[in-house]
C-alpha positions in Angstrom: 0.0 67.8 78.7 -0.6 64.1 77.9 0.5 62.5 74.7 -1.9 63.2 71.9 -3.1 59.9 70.4 -2.8 59.5 66.7 -5.8 58.7 64.6 -5.8 55.1 63.5 -7.2 54.1 60.1 -7.5 51.0 58.1 -7.3 51.5 54.3 -8.6 48.5 52.3 -7.1 48.4 48.8 -4.4 50.9 49.8 -1.8 49.6 47.3 -4.1 50.7 44.4 -4.0 54.0 42.5 -6.4 56.0 44.7 -5.5 54.1 47.9 -1.7 54.8 47.7 -2.4 58.5 47.0 -4.8 58.7 50.0 -2.3 56.9 52.3 0.4 59.5 51.4 -2.0 62.3 52.3 -3.0 60.9 55.7 0.6 59.9 56.6 1.5 63.5 56.1 -1.3 64.5 58.5 0.2 62.2 61.2 -2.2 59.3 61.2 -1.3 55.7 62.0 -2.2 53.7 58.9 -2.8 50.0 58.3 -3.1 49.0 54.7 -5.1 45.8 54.0 -4.5 44.4 50.5 -4.5 41.3 48.5 -1.3 42.1 46.7 2.3 42.7 47.8 3.6 45.8 49.5 3.9 49.0 47.5 7.6 49.4 47.3 7.3 53.2 46.8 5.2 53.6 49.9 6.8 53.0 53.3 6.7 54.9 56.6 7.2 54.3 60.3 3.5 54.8 60.8 2.4 52.5 58.0 1.7 48.8 58.5 0.8 46.3 55.7 -1.6 43.3 56.1 -2.2 40.9 53.3 -5.3 38.8 53.1 -8.0 37.4 50.8 -11.1 39.4 51.9 -13.4 36.5 51.0 -11.8 34.4 53.7 -13.9 35.3 56.8 -12.0 33.5 59.6 -8.6 34.5 58.3 -9.7 38.2 58.0 -11.0 38.2 61.6 -7.6 37.0 62.8 -5.8 39.6 60.8 -7.9 42.6 61.9 -7.4 42.0 65.6 -7.2 45.6 66.7 -9.7 48.5 66.7 -9.6 51.4 64.2 -11.1 54.9 64.5 -11.6 55.1 60.7 -11.9 52.7 57.8 -11.8 53.4 54.0 -12.8 50.6 51.7 -11.2 51.1 48.3 -11.1 47.4 47.7 -12.3 45.8 44.4 -11.5 46.0 40.7 -13.3 47.0 37.6 -14.4 44.0 35.5 -17.3 44.1 33.0 -17.3 40.4 32.2 -20.8 38.9 31.7 -22.5 37.1 34.6 -22.4 33.6 33.0 -18.6 34.1 32.3 -17.4 35.1 35.7 -20.1 37.1 37.3 -20.5 35.1 40.5 -16.8 35.5 41.4 -17.0 39.3 40.6 -20.0 39.8 42.9 -18.5 37.7 45.7 -15.2 39.5 45.5 -17.1 42.8 46.1 -20.2 42.0 48.2 -19.0 39.0 50.3 -15.7 40.8 50.9 -17.7 43.8 52.3 -19.7 41.6 54.6 -16.6 39.9 55.9 -14.8 43.2 56.5 -17.8 44.7 58.4 -18.1 41.5 60.6 -14.3 41.6 61.3 -14.2 45.2 62.6 -14.2 46.2 66.2 -17.2 48.6 66.2 -16.7 50.2 69.7 -14.1 52.8 68.5 -15.2 53.1 64.9 -16.1 56.7 64.1 -16.5 56.4 60.3 -16.5 53.8 57.6 -16.2 55.3 54.1 -17.1 53.0 51.2 -16.0 53.8 47.7 -18.7 53.0 45.1 -18.8 53.5 41.4 -20.7 55.5 38.8 -21.4 52.2 37.1 -24.2 51.6 39.7 -26.3 54.2 37.9 -26.2 52.3 34.6 -27.9 54.2 31.8 -29.5 56.9 33.9 -29.7 60.3 32.2 -26.9 62.7 33.1 -26.2 64.8 35.0 -26.8 62.0 37.5 -28.1 62.9 41.0 -27.7 60.7 44.1 -31.5 60.4 44.4 -31.8 58.6 41.0 -32.7 54.9 41.1 -29.7 52.7 40.4 -29.7 50.6 37.3 -26.7 48.3 37.3 -25.9 46.6 34.0 -22.9 44.5 35.0 -22.0 42.0 37.7 -19.4 44.5 38.9 -22.0 47.2 39.5 -24.4 44.7 41.2 -21.6 43.7 43.6 -20.8 47.3 44.4 -24.5 48.3 44.8 -25.3 45.3 47.0 -22.5 46.5 49.4 -23.9 50.0 49.5 -27.4 48.8 50.1 -26.1 46.7 53.1 -24.2 49.6 54.5 -27.1 52.1 54.2 -29.4 49.6 55.9 -26.9 49.1 58.8 -26.7 52.9 59.2 -30.5 53.2 59.5 -31.1 50.2 61.7 -27.9 49.8 63.8 -26.3 53.2 63.6 -23.3 51.9 61.6 -21.3 55.1 60.9 -20.8 54.8 57.1 -20.6 57.3 54.3 -20.6 56.4 50.6 -18.7 58.0 47.7 -19.7 57.2 44.2 -16.6 58.1 42.1 -16.8 58.8 38.4 -13.6 58.7 36.3 -10.3 59.4 38.1 -6.9 60.1 36.6 -3.4 61.2 37.7 0.2 60.1 38.0 1.0 56.4 38.4 -2.4 55.1 37.3 -2.3 51.7 35.7 -2.0 51.6 31.9 -5.4 49.8 31.4 -7.2 53.1 31.9 -8.0 55.6 29.1 -5.8 58.6 30.0 -2.5 56.7 30.7 -3.1 54.6 27.6 -3.4 57.7 25.4 -0.5 59.4 27.1 1.8 56.4 26.7 0.7 55.9 23.1 1.5 59.5 22.3 4.8 59.5 24.1 5.8 56.4 22.0 4.7 58.2 18.8 2.2 55.4 18.2 -0.7 55.1 15.8 -3.5 53.7 18.0 -7.1 52.9 17.5 -9.9 54.4 19.7 -13.7 54.6 19.6 -15.7 57.3 17.9 -15.1 59.3 21.1 -18.5 60.9 21.4 -19.0 59.6 24.9 -19.4 62.3 27.5 -17.4 61.6 30.7 -16.3 63.3 33.8 -12.5 63.2 34.6 -11.4 64.2 38.1 -7.8 64.5 39.3 -6.8 62.0 42.0 -5.8 64.7 44.6 -9.3 66.0 44.5 -10.7 62.5 45.1 -8.4 62.1 48.1 -9.7 65.3 49.6 -13.3 64.2 49.1 -12.5 60.9 51.0 -10.9 62.8 53.8 -14.0 65.1 54.2 -16.3 62.0 54.1 -14.2 60.6 57.0 -14.2 63.7 59.2 -17.4 65.7 58.5 -20.4 64.9 60.7 -22.8 65.6 57.9 -21.3 62.8 55.8 -22.7 60.0 57.9 -25.4 57.9 56.3 -25.1 59.8 53.0 -24.2 58.9 49.4 -22.2 61.5 47.4 -21.3 61.7 43.8 -17.6 62.7 43.3 -16.4 64.1 40.0 -15.2 67.4 38.4 -18.8 68.4 37.5 -17.6 69.3 33.9 -18.4 66.6 31.3 -16.1 66.4 28.3 -16.0 64.1 25.3 -13.5 61.3 25.1 -12.5 62.6 21.7 -11.7 66.0 23.2 -9.5 64.6 25.9 -7.6 62.3 23.5 -7.0 65.2 21.1 -5.9 67.5 24.0 -3.3 65.0 25.2 -2.0 64.5 21.7 -1.7 68.3 21.2 0.1 68.8 24.5 2.6 66.0 23.8 2.8 66.9 20.1 3.0 63.2 19.2 0.7 60.3 18.6 -1.8 59.5 15.9 -5.2 58.4 17.4 -7.5 56.8 14.8 -11.1 57.4 15.8 -14.1 55.2 15.1 -12.0 52.0 15.0 -13.2 50.4 18.2 -17.0 49.9 18.8 -18.7 51.1 21.9 -19.2 48.6 24.7 -22.6 46.9 24.7 -25.1 48.9 26.9 -22.5 51.6 27.4 -23.9 54.9 28.7 -22.8 57.5 26.2 -23.5 60.4 28.6 -22.2 59.6 32.1 -21.4 62.4 34.4 -22.6 63.5 37.8 -24.2 66.4 39.6 -21.9 67.3 42.4 -24.2 69.8 44.1 -24.8 67.6 47.2 -21.2 67.1 48.2 -20.5 70.8 47.6 -23.5 71.8 49.8 -23.0 69.3 52.7 -19.3 68.9 52.8 -18.0 72.0 51.2 -16.0 70.0 48.7 -15.2 71.1 45.2 -12.4 70.1 42.8 -9.3 72.4 42.8 -7.3 70.9 39.9 -8.6 71.8 36.5 -8.2 69.6 33.4 -5.2 71.5 32.0 -3.2 71.4 35.2 -4.1 67.8 35.9 -3.1 66.6 32.4 0.2 68.5 32.6 1.0 66.9 35.9 0.1 63.4 34.7 1.9 63.8 31.3 5.0 65.0 33.1 5.0 62.0 35.4 4.9 59.6 32.5 7.6 61.5 30.7 9.9 61.2 33.7 9.0 57.7 34.8 8.3 55.8 31.6 5.4 53.5 31.5 
């Protein structure tokens, strides 16, 4: 028998929280991985089948030189959450997401490309009424959401008009080990582990928290399932809970920490009920979350206990 060729994949933003977890998964499956990132190499992530490329995605000519080989698959996890107002830094936020997407698409060799998975955000839905379905009209209320939505509109247009093999995942809230401390769950865990008194909002917001391993599995299905092409999928646990509930639960598990509720105001225009319907991804791709909240929080808390913050 001839030598079996490994699947080649480009992971954009692969040094981030979700990206690094996804790369670990596909390396274990035997894929050849190229990680494209703005930042330096992830010192905890090295492998003989992993290559790093560093580049500013907004630099079109430089990006074309860097991406000088074909890939079977691409996952775009690039970008960052930033809710600054448009007249403050909105133009740069939109450019960093939308212009980067354009440059990446133009730099790819399309001949061998089998699937391009783009990671969107629940923020694109704005203040839609939950549970949010994919067919709802988007209502972005930040420059960040506008940049992400513009990228998705471009990709879906290309799929319809030029058969570009894309799939879109709109991810709600993700958590798990090694997430940055600027997100809710690691903030609360670290505050409790340090026996701190810390201020939080009223906590009545309903949110959907999904463990990172389940998100990784959803990305893998979007890459490999034929039915995913041209589709937009919501990804979440499907079980909304209040922010207050999860803060109290973390404090109870750790048996430390003193959260002070109703000390921080809600963000302007914040959607107080933001959670998805996950019927579509369950039906078309057979995906469903496997890690429940209790197990996910235990794993995450244990990580921060062992590794500090």
